[in-house]
C-alpha positions in Angstrom: 134.0 95.9 57.6 137.3 95.7 55.6 139.6 92.0 55.2 142.7 91.2 53.5 140.5 88.1 52.0 136.9 87.3 51.8 135.9 83.7 50.8 132.7 83.2 49.4 131.6 79.4 50.3 132.5 77.3 53.3 132.8 73.9 51.2 136.1 71.8 50.6 137.8 74.6 48.1 137.3 77.6 50.5 138.7 75.4 53.5 141.7 74.8 51.2 141.9 78.5 50.5 141.3 79.4 54.3 144.5 76.8 55.1 146.7 78.5 52.4 146.0 81.8 53.5 146.7 80.9 57.4 150.5 80.5 56.0 151.0 84.0 55.9 150.2 85.4 59.2 148.5 88.5 60.4 145.7 88.3 57.7 142.3 88.9 58.6 140.1 86.7 56.7 136.2 86.5 56.3 134.5 83.3 55.0 130.8 83.8 53.9 129.4 80.5 54.6 125.7 81.0 53.2 122.6 80.7 55.0 121.6 77.1 55.6 119.1 76.7 52.6 119.0 72.6 52.8 119.8 69.8 50.2 119.2 69.9 46.7 119.2 66.7 44.6 120.2 65.4 41.1 116.9 65.3 39.1 114.9 62.3 39.4 117.3 61.2 42.1 118.0 61.2 46.0 121.5 61.8 45.4 122.9 65.3 46.6 123.8 68.0 44.3 124.2 71.3 46.6 124.1 72.2 49.8 123.4 75.6 51.5 124.9 76.5 55.0 128.4 75.9 56.6 130.2 72.8 55.0 128.6 73.0 51.5 128.8 70.0 49.8 131.5 69.1 51.4 129.7 67.6 54.2 128.4 64.8 51.8 132.0 64.1 50.5 132.9 60.6 50.2 136.4 61.1 50.9 137.9 59.6 47.7 141.4 60.5 46.8 142.9 59.7 43.6 146.6 58.6 44.0 147.6 58.7 40.1 147.3 62.3 39.4 146.9 61.4 36.0 144.7 64.5 35.7 145.2 67.7 37.3 143.5 70.8 37.7 145.6 74.1 36.5 148.4 75.0 39.0 148.5 71.7 41.1 152.1 70.7 41.9 153.0 67.6 44.1 154.6 69.4 46.7 151.1 71.4 47.7 149.3 68.3 47.4 151.5 66.5 49.8 151.2 69.1 52.0 147.4 69.0 52.3 147.4 65.6 52.4 149.8 65.5 55.4 147.9 68.1 57.3 144.7 66.0 57.1 146.1 62.6 56.9 149.4 62.6 58.8 150.0 59.0 59.2 148.9 57.8 55.8 152.0 58.8 53.9 149.8 59.7 50.5 152.8 61.6 48.9 154.4 58.2 48.7 151.6 56.7 46.3 151.7 59.8 44.0 151.6 58.0 40.5 150.3 54.6 41.6 146.9 53.3 40.2 145.1 53.3 43.7 142.6 55.6 45.4 142.5 56.2 49.0 139.4 56.5 51.1 139.8 57.8 54.4 138.0 56.4 57.5 137.3 60.1 58.4 136.2 62.1 55.2 137.2 65.7 55.4 134.4 67.8 56.8 134.7 71.2 56.3 132.4 72.8 58.7 134.1 71.4 61.6 137.7 72.5 60.5 136.1 76.0 60.1 134.5 75.8 63.4 138.2 75.5 64.6 139.7 78.1 62.7 137.3 80.4 63.8 137.8 79.4 67.3 141.7 80.2 66.9 141.0 83.5 65.5 142.1 82.3 61.9 138.8 83.3 60.2 135.7 85.0 60.8 132.6 83.4 59.9 129.3 85.2 58.3 126.2 82.7 58.0 125.1 85.0 55.1 124.3 84.6 51.7 126.4 86.6 49.1 123.8 88.7 47.3 126.3 90.2 44.8 130.1 91.1 44.3 131.0 94.7 43.6 134.5 94.5 41.7 137.5 96.7 41.9 139.5 97.1 38.4 143.0 97.4 39.0 145.5 95.4 41.1 145.1 96.6 44.7 141.6 97.9 44.3 138.9 97.3 46.9 136.6 94.3 46.4 133.4 94.6 47.5 130.7 92.0 48.7 127.3 92.5 49.3 124.9 90.4 51.4 121.3 91.1 52.2 121.9 93.2 55.4 125.9 94.2 55.4 128.6 95.0 53.1 132.0 93.6 53.3 135.3 94.7 51.4 138.6 92.9 50.8 141.9 93.5 48.8 141.0 89.8 47.3 138.0 87.8 46.8 137.9 83.9 46.5 134.6 82.4 44.4 134.2 78.9 46.3 130.3 78.7 46.1 130.1 75.7 44.5 129.2 74.5 40.7 125.2 75.8 40.8 125.8 78.6 43.3 129.2 80.3 41.7 127.4 81.0 38.1 124.3 82.4 39.8 126.6 84.8 41.9 128.6 86.0 39.1 125.5 86.5 37.2 123.8 88.5 39.6 127.1 90.7 39.9 126.9 91.3 35.9 130.1 89.7 35.6 129.1 87.0 33.5 125.7 86.6 31.7 122.9 84.9 33.1 122.2 82.4 30.6 121.4 79.1 30.9 124.4 76.6 30.9 125.6 73.2 31.1 127.1 71.2 33.9 129.4 68.2 33.6 129.3 65.6 36.4 131.3 62.1 36.8 129.2 58.9 37.0 129.3 55.7 38.4 128.4 52.6 36.1 128.7 49.1 36.1 130.3 46.7 33.5 128.9 43.3 34.7 130.9 40.8 36.5 133.9 38.5 36.2 135.0 35.3 37.8 137.8 35.1 40.3 140.6 34.3 38.6 144.5 35.0 39.1 144.4 38.5 37.6 141.5 39.5 39.8 142.9 37.9 43.0 146.5 39.7 42.3 144.7 43.0 41.9 142.5 42.5 45.1 145.5 41.6 47.1 147.0 45.0 46.9 144.1 46.3 48.8 145.6 48.1 51.9 144.0 49.1 55.1 145.6 51.2 57.7 144.6 53.4 60.5 143.6 56.5 58.5 141.7 54.6 55.6 142.2 52.1 52.9 144.0 52.1 49.5 141.9 50.4 46.6 143.7 49.7 43.2 141.9 50.7 39.8 142.6 50.3 36.1 142.3 53.0 33.7 140.2 52.2 30.6 140.7 53.9 27.0 143.0 56.4 26.9 142.7 57.2 30.4 139.2 58.2 30.2 137.5 55.8 32.7 138.6 53.9 35.6 137.4 50.6 36.7 137.4 48.7 40.3 136.4 45.7 41.4 133.9 44.8 44.4 133.2 40.9 45.8 129.8 40.1 44.4 128.1 38.6 47.3 124.7 37.4 48.4 121.7 38.6 46.0 125.0 40.8 44.0 126.2 37.4 43.0 123.3 37.8 39.9 124.6 40.0 37.1 122.7 43.2 37.2 121.1 42.7 40.8 123.8 45.2 42.3 123.9 48.2 39.8 120.1 48.0 39.9 119.8 48.2 43.6 122.3 50.8 43.8 120.5 52.9 41.1 117.3 52.9 43.4 119.0 53.8 46.3 121.4 56.3 44.4 124.4 56.5 47.4 127.8 55.3 47.4 128.1 52.6 49.6 130.5 54.4 51.9 127.1 55.8 53.6 125.1 52.9 53.7 126.6 51.2 57.0 125.4 54.3 59.0 122.3 55.4 57.5 120.1 52.9 55.6 121.5 49.1 56.7 118.2 48.4 57.6 116.3 48.8 54.2 118.3 47.3 51.8 119.9 44.4 50.4 122.3 42.2 52.1 124.5 42.1 48.9 124.7 46.0 49.3 125.4 45.6 53.1 128.0 43.1 52.1 130.0 45.5 50.0 129.6 48.4 52.3 131.0 46.6 55.1 133.8 45.5 52.5 134.6 49.0 51.6 134.7 49.9 55.4 136.1 47.0 57.2 137.6 44.4 54.7 134.7 41.8 55.7 133.6 39.5 52.8 136.6 40.3 50.8 137.0 37.3 48.6 134.2 35.7 46.4 133.6 33.7 43.4 132.5 36.9 41.2 133.3 40.2 41.3 131.4 43.3 40.3 133.3 45.6 37.8 132.2 49.3 38.3 133.8 52.1 36.9 133.6 56.1 36.7 133.5 58.3 33.9 133.1 61.6 32.8 129.5 62.7 31.6 130.5 66.2 29.7 127.5 68.7 29.8 125.1 66.0 31.4 122.7 68.7 33.1 121.3 72.1 32.3 121.3 74.6 34.6 118.6 77.3 33.9 119.0 81.2 34.8 116.6 80.3 37.8 119.1 77.8 39.2 117.0 74.7 38.1 118.9 71.7 37.4 117.4 69.4 34.6 119.0 66.3 32.5 120.5 68.0 29.2 118.3 65.8 26.5 121.3 66.4 24.0 123.9 64.6 26.4 122.3 62.5 28.7 124.4 61.1 31.4 123.3 57.6 30.5 124.8 58.1 27.1 128.3 58.3 28.8 128.3 54.5 29.8 128.9 53.4 26.3 132.6 54.3 26.1 133.6 52.6 29.4 131.2 49.7 28.8 133.7 48.9 25.4 136.9 49.2 27.1 136.5 47.3 30.4 140.3 46.1 30.9 139.1 42.6 32.0 138.8 39.4 30.3 135.8 37.2 30.3 133.4 39.7 31.7 129.8 38.8 32.0 128.1 41.8 30.7 125.3 43.8 32.4 122.0 43.9 30.4 121.3 47.0 31.6 124.2 49.4 30.3 122.4 52.3 30.7 122.3 52.4 34.4 124.3 55.0 36.4 124.5 56.9 39.9 125.2 60.2 39.8 128.7 60.7 40.9 128.2 64.1 43.5 130.9 65.5 41.4 129.0 68.5 39.4 131.7 70.8 37.9 132.5 72.8 34.7 129.4 75.0 35.1 131.6 78.2 33.9 132.9 78.2 30.4 136.3 78.7 29.9 136.1 82.1 28.2 134.2 82.8 31.4 137.1 82.0 33.5 139.6 83.6 31.6 138.6 86.9 33.1 139.5 86.1 36.4 142.7 85.7 38.4 146.3 87.0 38.2 147.0 89.7 35.2 143.3 89.3 33.9 140.4 91.7 33.8 139.2 90.7 37.5 142.9 90.2 38.9 142.0 90.1 42.4 138.8 87.4 42.3 139.8 84.0 42.3 137.5 81.1 40.8 138.8 78.0 42.8 135.9 76.0 43.0 134.2 73.2 40.8 132.5 75.7 38.8 135.7 76.3 37.1 136.8 72.7 36.4 136.5 71.4 33.2 139.0 68.9 31.8 139.9 66.6 34.7 139.4 63.2 33.7 137.3 60.5 35.2 139.2 60.5 38.5 137.4 62.3 41.5 138.3 66.0 41.5 137.6 67.3 45.1 141.2 66.8 46.8 142.9 67.7 43.8 140.9 70.8 43.4 141.5 71.5 47.1 145.4 71.3 46.4 145.2 73.4 43.7 143.4 76.3 45.7 145.6 75.8 48.5 148.8 76.4 46.2 147.3 79.4 44.9 146.4 81.2 48.2 149.7 80.1 49.7 151.4 81.8 46.5 149.2 85.1 46.2 149.4 85.6 50.4 153.2 85.5 50.1 153.4 88.2 47.4 151.5 90.6 49.9 
């Protein structure tokens, strides 16, 4: 069966491509969603690392949208970012906050499976719940691109590879488009610097939290040369003791945005209080605040040829906590005594090398195959990359579809 576009994957970047292609009318688009294959976790943790089936890892995205846009994937522009933000959160005016040291946490994160179901019901896309076994590329502009699944063959003028940081390299290797060797994968990690007493500076920062019907705006501060960012959270109940909070979070290994709905009966009052503050603004002020950070852990994991994920012994993620702990932008911090503790960020990316990426896309060897997912993202800074990745994919889809 022949299509104008085939999207391999059904997560956040795939959804952005589908929305971008919709800007050009009368297109036949197939989404190869992947067969349901369960959830993969980080080594030694219960944190999701990859997910098969409709929605992909987007079904576990915790919805954080940085607004500074200090770090941008290639091709991202403000206009595309604002158009996509307005599509999902029309009353939040996210565009009016671009450049601010804030991030937006929506009350309803984007769940790709629901949006794809709506697009399919409207006739905008067709969905095949099968795994893509391999790609058969056409070599020139306008050449047909093929996708082979276990029991069917599809073709299209253009392919969009959105299978995710772990699955995309395996797909390209099976197709003979890159080598199938072991490779490194980068991540963001959530770390803990310690606690700071409430004072004029912390209260002034916390006063800028804004809650609206579609979500919450939280402030942050960059540290170093914009290499890390830091946030404050009220340290209440058992979290009032230095290190109790990060130790508890490291055990459960989940961002607190998921705590309220799933684990409240099994965890500490400090973690419950932090979760309720994030979602509802309860317990907003405290005598002390926990100082958390997010930073890039480059090449933190190794992905072997069979798809196994392991800690990189030469670049372990725990070592990435040293730099942010040395550049905390708050005075008189009571320092953690366990600086090596961290939580995986659910942000695996950069599993393709820059030379590999340069074979794909406009005016390149495989000019009709586009890599627009986290596998192709490398220099993205410390901020959450998911929505910026979506906006860059959305812009490319609009641009190329308009040229047809």
